[in-house]
VMD Tcl script that builds the backbone (N, CA, C; Angstrom):
set m [mol new atoms 441]
animate dup $m
set s [atomselect $m all]
$s set {name element resname resid chain x y z} {
  {N N MET 1 A 34.276 -61.553 47.957}
  {CA C MET 1 A 33.875 -60.483 48.502}
  {C C MET 1 A 33.306 -60.694 50.248}
  {N N CYS 2 A 33.532 -59.591 50.899}
  {CA C CYS 2 A 33.120 -59.561 52.055}
  {C C CYS 2 A 32.822 -58.061 52.470}
  {N N TRP 3 A 32.261 -57.932 53.380}
  {CA C TRP 3 A 31.506 -56.774 53.876}
  {C C TRP 3 A 32.672 -56.464 55.306}
  {N N VAL 4 A 32.825 -55.204 55.333}
  {CA C VAL 4 A 33.686 -54.497 56.459}
  {C C VAL 4 A 32.803 -53.559 56.868}
  {N N VAL 5 A 32.969 -53.489 58.247}
  {CA C VAL 5 A 32.184 -52.212 59.043}
  {C C VAL 5 A 33.461 -51.015 59.216}
  {N N LYS 6 A 33.269 -50.059 58.563}
  {CA C LYS 6 A 34.132 -48.773 58.836}
  {C C LYS 6 A 33.029 -47.432 58.919}
  {N N ASP 7 A 33.399 -46.894 60.050}
  {CA C ASP 7 A 32.918 -45.564 60.496}
  {C C ASP 7 A 31.526 -45.968 60.618}
  {N N ARG 8 A 31.041 -46.923 61.037}
  {CA C ARG 8 A 29.516 -47.566 61.632}
  {C C ARG 8 A 28.927 -47.622 60.282}
  {N N MET 9 A 29.548 -47.752 59.355}
  {CA C MET 9 A 28.975 -47.950 58.115}
  {C C MET 9 A 29.190 -49.485 57.293}
  {N N MET 10 A 28.554 -50.137 57.069}
  {CA C MET 10 A 28.865 -51.398 56.087}
  {C C MET 10 A 29.135 -51.456 54.746}
  {N N ARG 11 A 30.369 -51.803 54.303}
  {CA C ARG 11 A 30.699 -51.417 53.029}
  {C C ARG 11 A 31.455 -52.730 52.257}
  {N N ARG 12 A 31.296 -52.682 50.920}
  {CA C ARG 12 A 31.715 -54.046 50.447}
  {C C ARG 12 A 33.160 -53.857 49.990}
  {N N TYR 13 A 33.734 -54.809 50.233}
  {CA C TYR 13 A 35.201 -54.968 50.587}
  {C C TYR 13 A 35.542 -56.032 49.457}
  {N N THR 14 A 36.441 -55.915 48.475}
  {CA C THR 14 A 36.987 -56.718 47.455}
  {C C THR 14 A 38.655 -56.786 47.666}
  {N N PRO 15 A 39.712 -57.775 47.102}
  {CA C PRO 15 A 40.792 -57.845 47.275}
  {C C PRO 15 A 41.535 -56.538 46.474}
  {N N PHE 16 A 40.671 -56.066 45.421}
  {CA C PHE 16 A 41.220 -55.082 44.546}
  {C C PHE 16 A 41.151 -53.521 45.182}
  {N N ASP 17 A 40.545 -53.620 46.359}
  {CA C ASP 17 A 40.280 -52.123 47.071}
  {C C ASP 17 A 41.706 -51.638 47.744}
  {N N GLU 18 A 42.337 -52.767 47.662}
  {CA C GLU 18 A 44.019 -52.595 48.350}
  {C C GLU 18 A 44.694 -51.805 46.849}
  {N N PHE 19 A 44.397 -52.524 46.169}
  {CA C PHE 19 A 45.197 -52.263 44.271}
  {C C PHE 19 A 44.911 -50.700 44.435}
  {N N ASP 20 A 43.527 -50.258 44.224}
  {CA C ASP 20 A 42.997 -49.194 43.786}
  {C C ASP 20 A 43.425 -47.950 44.885}
  {N N SER 21 A 43.913 -48.357 46.157}
  {CA C SER 21 A 44.075 -47.501 47.245}
  {C C SER 21 A 45.536 -47.342 46.701}
  {N N PHE 22 A 46.393 -48.203 46.675}
  {CA C PHE 22 A 47.804 -47.990 46.361}
  {C C PHE 22 A 47.988 -47.287 44.983}
  {N N PHE 23 A 47.605 -47.317 43.910}
  {CA C PHE 23 A 47.505 -46.535 42.707}
  {C C PHE 23 A 47.100 -45.095 43.047}
  {N N ASP 24 A 45.925 -44.851 43.560}
  {CA C ASP 24 A 45.769 -43.625 44.254}
  {C C ASP 24 A 46.897 -42.909 44.890}
  {N N ARG 25 A 47.186 -43.398 45.694}
  {CA C ARG 25 A 48.421 -43.195 46.852}
  {C C ARG 25 A 49.520 -42.605 45.728}
  {N N MET 26 A 49.909 -43.542 44.729}
  {CA C MET 26 A 50.955 -43.328 43.888}
  {C C MET 26 A 50.675 -42.244 42.765}
  {N N GLY 27 A 49.739 -42.187 42.657}
  {CA C GLY 27 A 49.389 -40.797 41.604}
  {C C GLY 27 A 49.521 -39.549 42.091}
  {N N ARG 28 A 48.923 -39.296 43.489}
  {CA C ARG 28 A 49.183 -38.345 43.817}
  {C C ARG 28 A 50.402 -37.939 44.278}
  {N N GLY 29 A 51.121 -39.184 44.561}
  {CA C GLY 29 A 52.850 -38.679 44.867}
  {C C GLY 29 A 53.475 -38.203 43.595}
  {N N LEU 30 A 53.025 -39.040 42.810}
  {CA C LEU 30 A 53.828 -38.227 41.203}
  {C C LEU 30 A 53.233 -36.917 40.928}
  {N N GLU 31 A 52.287 -36.774 41.073}
  {CA C GLU 31 A 51.883 -35.254 40.886}
  {C C GLU 31 A 52.396 -34.201 41.569}
  {N N SER 32 A 52.656 -34.690 43.052}
  {CA C SER 32 A 53.421 -33.575 43.593}
  {C C SER 32 A 55.226 -33.747 43.371}
  {N N ALA 33 A 55.505 -34.781 42.934}
  {CA C ALA 33 A 57.025 -34.770 42.278}
  {C C ALA 33 A 57.202 -34.090 41.584}
  {N N GLY 34 A 56.192 -33.747 40.486}
  {CA C GLY 34 A 56.207 -33.200 39.380}
  {C C GLY 34 A 56.274 -31.737 39.516}
  {N N THR 35 A 55.502 -31.258 40.546}
  {CA C THR 35 A 55.845 -29.934 40.833}
  {C C THR 35 A 56.626 -29.530 42.011}
  {N N GLN 36 A 57.406 -30.050 42.465}
  {CA C GLN 36 A 58.364 -30.101 43.412}
  {C C GLN 36 A 59.334 -29.110 42.910}
  {N N ASN 37 A 60.212 -29.346 41.847}
  {CA C ASN 37 A 61.214 -28.485 41.530}
  {C C ASN 37 A 60.848 -27.403 40.599}
  {N N GLN 38 A 59.382 -27.271 40.624}
  {CA C GLN 38 A 59.125 -25.918 39.597}
  {C C GLN 38 A 59.556 -24.758 40.320}
  {N N LEU 39 A 59.805 -23.946 39.336}
  {CA C LEU 39 A 60.304 -22.427 39.730}
  {C C LEU 39 A 58.903 -21.371 39.423}
  {N N ALA 40 A 58.695 -21.041 40.734}
  {CA C ALA 40 A 57.470 -20.125 40.782}
  {C C ALA 40 A 58.030 -18.844 40.003}
  {N N VAL 41 A 57.157 -18.293 38.898}
  {CA C VAL 41 A 57.692 -16.876 38.519}
  {C C VAL 41 A 56.651 -16.266 38.088}
  {N N ASP 42 A 56.494 -14.601 38.530}
  {CA C ASP 42 A 55.826 -13.735 37.702}
  {C C ASP 42 A 56.075 -12.955 37.274}
  {N N VAL 43 A 55.164 -12.356 36.044}
  {CA C VAL 43 A 55.870 -11.383 35.075}
  {C C VAL 43 A 54.583 -10.451 35.152}
  {N N ALA 44 A 55.213 -9.142 35.476}
  {CA C ALA 44 A 54.095 -7.770 35.441}
  {C C ALA 44 A 54.670 -7.300 34.214}
  {N N ASP 45 A 53.820 -6.360 33.511}
  {CA C ASP 45 A 53.978 -6.055 32.359}
  {C C ASP 45 A 53.573 -4.125 32.675}
  {N N ASP 46 A 54.292 -3.417 32.836}
  {CA C ASP 46 A 54.464 -2.006 33.079}
  {C C ASP 46 A 54.575 -1.375 31.856}
  {N N GLU 47 A 54.202 -0.267 32.076}
  {CA C GLU 47 A 54.087 0.829 30.499}
  {C C GLU 47 A 55.619 0.597 29.622}
  {N N ASP 48 A 56.661 0.466 30.234}
  {CA C ASP 48 A 58.068 0.559 29.433}
  {C C ASP 48 A 58.820 -0.557 29.610}
  {N N GLU 49 A 58.318 -1.650 30.506}
  {CA C GLU 49 A 59.209 -2.476 30.933}
  {C C GLU 49 A 58.285 -3.790 31.362}
  {N N TYR 50 A 58.858 -4.826 31.255}
  {CA C TYR 50 A 58.774 -6.069 32.071}
  {C C TYR 50 A 59.334 -6.307 33.235}
  {N N THR 51 A 58.643 -6.971 34.519}
  {CA C THR 51 A 59.284 -7.097 35.752}
  {C C THR 51 A 59.121 -8.363 35.855}
  {N N LEU 52 A 60.119 -9.488 36.229}
  {CA C LEU 52 A 59.928 -10.900 36.198}
  {C C LEU 52 A 60.395 -11.019 37.718}
  {N N THR 53 A 59.624 -11.865 38.376}
  {CA C THR 53 A 59.996 -12.119 39.729}
  {C C THR 53 A 60.123 -13.380 40.094}
  {N N ALA 54 A 60.898 -14.296 40.531}
  {CA C ALA 54 A 61.150 -15.573 40.711}
  {C C ALA 54 A 61.547 -15.974 42.426}
  {N N ASP 55 A 60.690 -16.823 42.745}
  {CA C ASP 55 A 61.392 -17.645 44.082}
  {C C ASP 55 A 62.467 -18.878 43.927}
  {N N LEU 56 A 63.364 -18.046 44.568}
  {CA C LEU 56 A 64.494 -19.455 44.741}
  {C C LEU 56 A 65.153 -19.510 46.035}
  {N N PRO 57 A 64.537 -19.791 46.726}
  {CA C PRO 57 A 64.780 -20.216 48.365}
  {C C PRO 57 A 66.085 -20.978 48.230}
  {N N GLY 58 A 66.886 -20.597 49.114}
  {CA C GLY 58 A 67.835 -21.670 49.252}
  {C C GLY 58 A 69.260 -21.588 48.359}
  {N N PHE 59 A 68.951 -20.849 47.298}
  {CA C PHE 59 A 70.376 -20.560 46.583}
  {C C PHE 59 A 70.869 -19.365 46.746}
  {N N ASP 60 A 72.246 -19.459 46.508}
  {CA C ASP 60 A 73.078 -18.175 46.603}
  {C C ASP 60 A 73.212 -17.657 45.295}
  {N N ARG 61 A 73.515 -16.243 45.509}
  {CA C ARG 61 A 73.416 -15.377 44.161}
  {C C ARG 61 A 74.234 -15.939 43.097}
  {N N GLU 62 A 75.423 -16.612 43.226}
  {CA C GLU 62 A 76.467 -17.574 42.625}
  {C C GLU 62 A 75.815 -18.491 42.132}
  {N N ASP 63 A 74.984 -19.246 42.495}
  {CA C ASP 63 A 74.228 -20.466 42.091}
  {C C ASP 63 A 73.386 -19.978 40.851}
  {N N ILE 64 A 72.992 -19.066 40.514}
  {CA C ILE 64 A 71.671 -18.699 39.791}
  {C C ILE 64 A 72.534 -17.940 38.419}
  {N N GLU 65 A 71.975 -18.517 37.133}
  {CA C GLU 65 A 72.710 -18.010 35.707}
  {C C GLU 65 A 71.172 -17.735 35.104}
  {N N LEU 66 A 71.318 -16.145 34.362}
  {CA C LEU 66 A 70.181 -15.512 34.265}
  {C C LEU 66 A 70.504 -15.042 32.731}
  {N N THR 67 A 69.720 -15.645 31.697}
  {CA C THR 67 A 70.172 -15.272 30.621}
  {C C THR 67 A 68.926 -14.442 30.017}
  {N N VAL 68 A 69.004 -13.675 28.670}
  {CA C VAL 68 A 67.854 -13.149 27.751}
  {C C VAL 68 A 68.471 -13.306 26.094}
  {N N ALA 69 A 67.554 -13.864 25.346}
  {CA C ALA 69 A 67.988 -13.728 24.119}
  {C C ALA 69 A 66.424 -13.977 23.337}
  {N N ASP 70 A 66.161 -13.088 22.354}
  {CA C ASP 70 A 65.085 -13.229 21.666}
  {C C ASP 70 A 63.868 -13.345 22.171}
  {N N SER 71 A 63.484 -12.442 23.426}
  {CA C SER 71 A 62.376 -12.413 24.038}
  {C C SER 71 A 62.211 -13.498 24.822}
  {N N MET 72 A 63.237 -14.224 25.285}
  {CA C MET 72 A 63.228 -15.433 26.051}
  {C C MET 72 A 63.967 -15.294 27.294}
  {N N VAL 73 A 63.618 -15.087 28.614}
  {CA C VAL 73 A 64.187 -15.283 29.912}
  {C C VAL 73 A 64.992 -16.626 30.355}
  {N N THR 74 A 65.841 -17.010 30.247}
  {CA C THR 74 A 66.341 -18.226 31.181}
  {C C THR 74 A 66.816 -18.197 32.450}
  {N N ILE 75 A 66.166 -18.595 33.353}
  {CA C ILE 75 A 66.661 -18.800 34.924}
  {C C ILE 75 A 67.224 -20.226 34.977}
  {N N THR 76 A 68.446 -20.159 35.571}
  {CA C THR 76 A 68.817 -21.672 36.048}
  {C C THR 76 A 69.731 -21.492 37.040}
  {N N ALA 77 A 69.401 -22.396 38.335}
  {CA C ALA 77 A 69.820 -22.370 39.552}
  {C C ALA 77 A 70.364 -23.706 39.862}
  {N N GLU 78 A 71.598 -23.867 40.646}
  {CA C GLU 78 A 71.962 -25.136 40.769}
  {C C GLU 78 A 73.027 -25.298 42.242}
  {N N HIS 79 A 72.654 -26.091 42.847}
  {CA C HIS 79 A 73.725 -26.345 43.873}
  {C C HIS 79 A 73.689 -27.681 44.390}
  {N N THR 80 A 74.969 -28.000 45.147}
  {CA C THR 80 A 75.068 -29.183 45.633}
  {C C THR 80 A 75.723 -28.898 47.130}
  {N N HIS 81 A 75.429 -30.180 47.599}
  {CA C HIS 81 A 75.868 -29.792 48.947}
  {C C HIS 81 A 76.767 -30.929 49.160}
  {N N ASP 82 A 77.941 -30.587 49.855}
  {CA C ASP 82 A 78.976 -31.421 50.012}
  {C C ASP 82 A 78.712 -32.932 50.853}
  {N N GLN 83 A 78.902 -34.223 50.239}
  {CA C GLN 83 A 79.049 -35.532 51.106}
  {C C GLN 83 A 79.495 -35.530 51.931}
  {N N GLY 84 A 80.768 -34.722 52.522}
  {CA C GLY 84 A 81.265 -34.907 53.644}
  {C C GLY 84 A 80.956 -33.928 54.950}
  {N N GLU 85 A 79.969 -33.227 54.423}
  {CA C GLU 85 A 79.259 -32.038 55.457}
  {C C GLU 85 A 78.758 -32.607 56.947}
  {N N THR 86 A 79.107 -32.030 57.846}
  {CA C THR 86 A 78.303 -32.510 59.081}
  {C C THR 86 A 77.788 -31.398 59.673}
  {N N ASP 87 A 76.377 -31.918 60.551}
  {CA C ASP 87 A 76.216 -30.741 61.507}
  {C C ASP 87 A 76.984 -30.718 62.518}
  {N N ASP 88 A 76.469 -29.742 63.525}
  {CA C ASP 88 A 76.895 -29.277 64.451}
  {C C ASP 88 A 77.378 -30.475 65.742}
  {N N ASP 89 A 76.579 -31.387 65.595}
  {CA C ASP 89 A 76.770 -32.841 66.700}
  {C C ASP 89 A 77.330 -33.967 65.695}
  {N N GLY 90 A 77.725 -33.728 64.928}
  {CA C GLY 90 A 78.461 -34.977 64.015}
  {C C GLY 90 A 77.816 -35.205 62.984}
  {N N ALA 91 A 78.033 -36.434 62.250}
  {CA C ALA 91 A 77.827 -36.645 60.724}
  {C C ALA 91 A 76.191 -36.971 60.569}
  {N N TYR 92 A 75.487 -36.803 59.541}
  {CA C TYR 92 A 74.194 -37.121 59.500}
  {C C TYR 92 A 73.909 -38.336 59.393}
  {N N ILE 93 A 72.745 -39.046 59.959}
  {CA C ILE 93 A 72.406 -39.815 59.893}
  {C C ILE 93 A 71.127 -40.270 58.767}
  {N N HIS 94 A 70.530 -38.937 58.508}
  {CA C HIS 94 A 69.567 -39.015 57.446}
  {C C HIS 94 A 69.689 -37.653 56.475}
  {N N ARG 95 A 69.736 -37.814 55.329}
  {CA C ARG 95 A 70.077 -36.611 54.290}
  {C C ARG 95 A 69.202 -36.736 53.256}
  {N N GLU 96 A 68.469 -35.832 52.635}
  {CA C GLU 96 A 67.567 -35.593 51.566}
  {C C GLU 96 A 68.150 -34.348 50.499}
  {N N ARG 97 A 68.905 -33.316 51.282}
  {CA C ARG 97 A 69.248 -32.137 50.685}
  {C C ARG 97 A 70.460 -32.206 50.163}
  {N N ARG 98 A 70.679 -33.291 49.167}
  {CA C ARG 98 A 72.185 -33.125 48.301}
  {C C ARG 98 A 72.523 -32.215 47.291}
  {N N THR 99 A 71.396 -32.211 46.318}
  {CA C THR 99 A 71.500 -31.229 45.059}
  {C C THR 99 A 70.242 -30.578 44.984}
  {N N ALA 100 A 70.091 -29.685 44.272}
  {CA C ALA 100 A 68.681 -28.992 43.956}
  {C C ALA 100 A 69.365 -28.123 42.634}
  {N N SER 101 A 68.323 -28.526 41.571}
  {CA C SER 101 A 68.555 -27.664 40.574}
  {C C SER 101 A 67.169 -27.229 39.843}
  {N N VAL 102 A 67.048 -26.021 39.529}
  {CA C VAL 102 A 65.732 -25.643 38.489}
  {C C VAL 102 A 66.192 -24.700 37.624}
  {N N GLN 103 A 65.230 -24.797 36.492}
  {CA C GLN 103 A 65.531 -24.252 35.602}
  {C C GLN 103 A 64.057 -23.582 34.888}
  {N N ARG 104 A 64.087 -22.898 34.153}
  {CA C ARG 104 A 62.350 -21.942 33.743}
  {C C ARG 104 A 63.011 -21.232 32.865}
  {N N ARG 105 A 61.968 -21.483 31.405}
  {CA C ARG 105 A 62.086 -20.218 30.635}
  {C C ARG 105 A 60.937 -19.717 30.203}
  {N N VAL 106 A 61.069 -18.395 30.196}
  {CA C VAL 106 A 59.603 -17.803 30.105}
  {C C VAL 106 A 59.648 -16.596 28.839}
  {N N ARG 107 A 58.860 -16.863 27.890}
  {CA C ARG 107 A 59.070 -16.092 26.900}
  {C C ARG 107 A 57.719 -14.734 26.676}
  {N N LEU 108 A 58.189 -13.773 26.752}
  {CA C LEU 108 A 57.866 -12.446 26.680}
  {C C LEU 108 A 57.049 -11.990 25.371}
  {N N PRO 109 A 56.063 -11.271 25.724}
  {CA C PRO 109 A 55.388 -11.092 24.271}
  {C C PRO 109 A 56.272 -9.839 23.494}
  {N N GLU 110 A 57.237 -9.401 23.784}
  {CA C GLU 110 A 57.523 -8.363 22.942}
  {C C GLU 110 A 59.134 -8.221 23.289}
  {N N ALA 111 A 59.766 -7.826 22.270}
  {CA C ALA 111 A 61.298 -7.594 22.373}
  {C C ALA 111 A 61.426 -6.810 23.447}
  {N N VAL 112 A 63.012 -7.293 24.339}
  {CA C VAL 112 A 63.265 -6.415 25.072}
  {C C VAL 112 A 64.588 -5.692 24.812}
  {N N ASP 113 A 65.146 -4.607 25.358}
  {CA C ASP 113 A 66.177 -4.162 25.197}
  {C C ASP 113 A 67.223 -5.011 26.151}
  {N N GLU 114 A 68.288 -5.728 25.927}
  {CA C GLU 114 A 68.954 -6.882 26.477}
  {C C GLU 114 A 69.946 -6.076 27.175}
  {N N GLU 115 A 70.759 -5.220 26.547}
  {CA C GLU 115 A 71.585 -4.483 27.118}
  {C C GLU 115 A 71.242 -3.522 28.681}
  {N N ALA 116 A 70.365 -3.276 28.535}
  {CA C ALA 116 A 69.344 -2.421 29.535}
  {C C ALA 116 A 68.764 -3.328 30.835}
  {N N ALA 117 A 69.241 -4.591 30.259}
  {CA C ALA 117 A 68.208 -5.443 31.409}
  {C C ALA 117 A 69.223 -5.522 32.778}
  {N N SER 118 A 68.350 -5.626 33.963}
  {CA C SER 118 A 69.041 -5.757 34.952}
  {C C SER 118 A 68.644 -6.742 36.291}
  {N N ALA 119 A 69.241 -7.008 37.165}
  {CA C ALA 119 A 68.403 -8.272 37.861}
  {C C ALA 119 A 69.341 -7.965 39.575}
  {N N THR 120 A 68.282 -8.063 40.815}
  {CA C THR 120 A 68.941 -8.326 41.842}
  {C C THR 120 A 68.089 -9.477 42.598}
  {N N TYR 121 A 69.021 -10.038 43.833}
  {CA C TYR 121 A 68.601 -11.029 44.453}
  {C C TYR 121 A 68.659 -10.808 45.726}
  {N N HIS 122 A 67.374 -10.893 46.438}
  {CA C HIS 122 A 67.472 -10.494 48.022}
  {C C HIS 122 A 66.673 -11.471 48.869}
  {N N ASN 123 A 66.951 -12.368 49.660}
  {CA C ASN 123 A 66.177 -13.226 50.600}
  {C C ASN 123 A 65.539 -14.015 49.494}
  {N N GLY 124 A 66.290 -14.513 48.620}
  {CA C GLY 124 A 65.864 -15.649 47.991}
  {C C GLY 124 A 64.878 -15.402 46.638}
  {N N VAL 125 A 64.772 -14.085 46.667}
  {CA C VAL 125 A 63.864 -13.454 45.250}
  {C C VAL 125 A 64.478 -13.005 44.266}
  {N N LEU 126 A 64.587 -13.261 43.177}
  {CA C LEU 126 A 65.365 -12.738 41.956}
  {C C LEU 126 A 64.116 -11.905 41.379}
  {N N SER 127 A 64.499 -10.426 41.443}
  {CA C SER 127 A 63.834 -9.512 40.429}
  {C C SER 127 A 64.534 -9.271 39.086}
  {N N VAL 128 A 63.997 -9.106 37.795}
  {CA C VAL 128 A 64.730 -8.947 36.666}
  {C C VAL 128 A 63.691 -7.404 36.048}
  {N N ARG 129 A 64.449 -6.545 35.760}
  {CA C ARG 129 A 63.838 -5.442 35.214}
  {C C ARG 129 A 64.043 -5.590 33.473}
  {N N LEU 130 A 63.112 -5.786 32.837}
  {CA C LEU 130 A 63.614 -5.934 31.212}
  {C C LEU 130 A 63.059 -4.916 30.568}
  {N N PRO 131 A 63.472 -3.856 30.317}
  {CA C PRO 131 A 62.754 -2.386 29.294}
  {C C PRO 131 A 62.741 -2.874 28.050}
  {N N LYS 132 A 61.496 -2.590 27.635}
  {CA C LYS 132 A 60.859 -2.773 26.314}
  {C C LYS 132 A 61.619 -2.301 25.043}
  {N N GLN 133 A 61.819 -2.819 24.179}
  {CA C GLN 133 A 62.505 -2.275 23.034}
  {C C GLN 133 A 61.348 -1.857 21.828}
  {N N SER 134 A 61.831 -0.764 21.252}
  {CA C SER 134 A 61.125 -0.111 20.023}
  {C C SER 134 A 61.201 -0.897 18.750}
  {N N THR 135 A 62.638 -1.323 18.545}
  {CA C THR 135 A 62.871 -1.948 17.323}
  {C C THR 135 A 63.583 -3.334 17.935}
  {N N VAL 136 A 63.484 -4.433 16.926}
  {CA C VAL 136 A 64.024 -5.671 17.296}
  {C C VAL 136 A 65.553 -5.621 16.693}
  {N N ALA 137 A 66.200 -5.987 17.947}
  {CA C ALA 137 A 67.841 -5.999 17.449}
  {C C ALA 137 A 68.080 -7.532 17.663}
  {N N ILE 138 A 69.044 -8.170 16.648}
  {CA C ILE 138 A 69.109 -9.310 16.285}
  {C C ILE 138 A 70.520 -9.678 17.188}
  {N N GLU 139 A 70.751 -10.486 18.024}
  {CA C GLU 139 A 72.023 -10.706 18.583}
  {C C GLU 139 A 72.048 -12.086 19.109}
  {N N ASP 140 A 72.999 -12.676 19.750}
  {CA C ASP 140 A 73.139 -13.863 20.775}
  {C C ASP 140 A 72.561 -13.898 21.699}
  {N N GLY 141 A 72.177 -12.757 22.252}
  {CA C GLY 141 A 71.516 -12.657 23.703}
  {C C GLY 141 A 72.837 -12.201 24.586}
  {N N ARG 142 A 72.301 -12.017 25.726}
  {CA C ARG 142 A 72.994 -11.327 26.615}
  {C C ARG 142 A 72.927 -12.182 28.292}
  {N N ARG 143 A 73.895 -12.502 28.747}
  {CA C ARG 143 A 74.122 -13.130 30.148}
  {C C ARG 143 A 73.785 -11.985 31.012}
  {N N ILE 144 A 72.842 -11.646 32.180}
  {CA C ILE 144 A 72.625 -10.740 32.994}
  {C C ILE 144 A 73.154 -10.851 34.269}
  {N N ASP 145 A 74.328 -10.038 34.671}
  {CA C ASP 145 A 74.508 -10.187 36.125}
  {C C ASP 145 A 73.534 -9.835 37.155}
  {N N ILE 146 A 73.675 -10.629 38.414}
  {CA C ILE 146 A 72.525 -10.416 39.463}
  {C C ILE 146 A 73.309 -9.565 40.375}
  {N N GLU 147 A 72.779 -8.450 40.840}
  {CA C GLU 147 A 73.347 -7.881 42.013}
  {C C GLU 147 A 72.788 -8.295 43.472}
}
mol reanalyze $m
mol bondsrecalc $m
mol representation Tube
mol addrep $m
């Protein structure tokens, strides 16, 4: 054990301080990695419908699949960047954006009319209108086309 002067204060130092610091940094990295690919979703309950809004920046409309079945909305988005792509000046020297994939399931509190559901995608924001249904219909679900 030794003493270290840091910020004009004397502090006791042990070799284990480095380990504690390392594990603290590691833990913060894992916490942020777990939420990095999380799909942010808002669900508004209007009187006669639910409106689901999801942020999907960087995805094209064709990259997104949206389904609804048994009051469960599933959003899946995936795209890959071609390994052979180059920027305007030539080949990449550092590349982190190879693939991106997100999926989110949201259970709605009431049954919805799957046939009347509609969706739009504009500037990286997916908006889904899900009219409420008064009687429960049992079907296999429906894929919703995104406009």
